[in-house]
C-alpha positions, 0 to 999 in steps of 0.5 A, spaced: 860 381 578 855 386 576 861 390 572 862 383 567 854 383 566 854 390 564 860 389 560 857 383 556 850 387 555 854 393 552 858 389 548 852 385 545 849 392 544 855 394 540 855 388 536 847 388 534 848 396 533 854 394 528 850 388 525 844 393 524 848 398 521 851 394 516 845 390 514 840 396 513 840 402 509 841 409 511 834 410 510 832 404 515 836 407 520 833 413 520 826 410 522 824 410 529 822 402 528 829 400 528 831 404 534 826 400 538 828 394 535 835 395 537 833 397 544 828 391 544 834 386 542 839 389 547 834 389 553 832 382 551 838 379 550 841 373 554 846 377 558 841 382 560 836 377 562 841 374 567 843 381 569 836 382 571 835 375 575 842 377 579 839 384 581 832 381 583 835 375 587 839 380 591 833 383 593 831 381 600 826 376 601 820 379 606 819 376 612 813 372 615 811 378 619 812 383 613 807 379 609 802 378 615 802 385 616 801 386 608 796 381 608 792 385 614 792 391 611 789 389 604 784 385 608 781 391 611 781 395 605 774 398 603 772 394 597 765 398 596 769 403 592 767 403 585 771 408 580 765 409 575 758 410 578 753 407 574 748 412 571 742 414 575 735 410 574 731 414 569 725 414 573 728 419 578 730 424 573 726 430 571 724 431 564 730 436 563 735 431 566 733 426 561 734 430 555 741 433 558 743 426 558 740 424 551 744 430 548 751 428 552 750 421 550 750 424 542 756 428 544 759 422 547 758 417 541 761 422 536 767 421 539 767 414 536 769 410 543 770 403 543 765 398 541 764 395 548 763 403 550 758 404 544 754 398 546 753 400 554 751 407 551 746 404 546 743 400 552 743 406 556 740 410 551 734 405 550 733 405 557 732 413 557 728 412 550 723 407 554 722 412 560 721 418 555 716 413 551 713 411 558 712 419 560 710 422 554 707 417 549 705 423 544 711 426 544 715 420 543 710 418 537 711 425 534 719 424 535 718 417 531 713 420 526 718 426 524 723 422 521 728 425 525 731 419 527 738 420 531 736 428 533 741 431 539 735 435 542 729 431 544 727 437 548 722 440 543 718 433 543 718 432 550 718 439 554 713 442 549 713 445 542 712 440 537 708 435 541 701 436 539 696 430 537 701 426 533 700 419 531 704 414 527 701 411 521 704 404 521 701 402 515 704 408 511 711 407 515 711 399 513 708 400 506 703 395 508 708 389 510 706 385 516 
């Protein structure tokens, strides 16, 4: 029974291949997309689909006992495991760890992740910046006043160096606009 099915599939594939060779230019035959199109046409042809169906119907149906055992195995599966752990709360990190996390996020964003990943990273960076501002308001003000913007290393502003008594002149920054 399967011989006739596969013979039909092979015949259909040969007819599709000959038809493609007749109607396509030699340059198009060299294109990989034509090969993928031919393979798709072969695998999705009605004789091939009928052959797949016969093969799937020939598989034995699991018994009720087998299905019950399968359900019991998954009923006791540990659902607490999550593949990606959420980032730690910034309040539990040291200043150095926060600076390291900021540098890592800068490198991550340079790899051009997907828009959803960018949004998650931007939200985390906002949380980190809020924590920086809470811990070191003078360093945060110095960083903003420096105009550095998206600097990779915040260590000089938060762990010593350029902190000083920097203040922000908001009137100058906003040019007197409300």
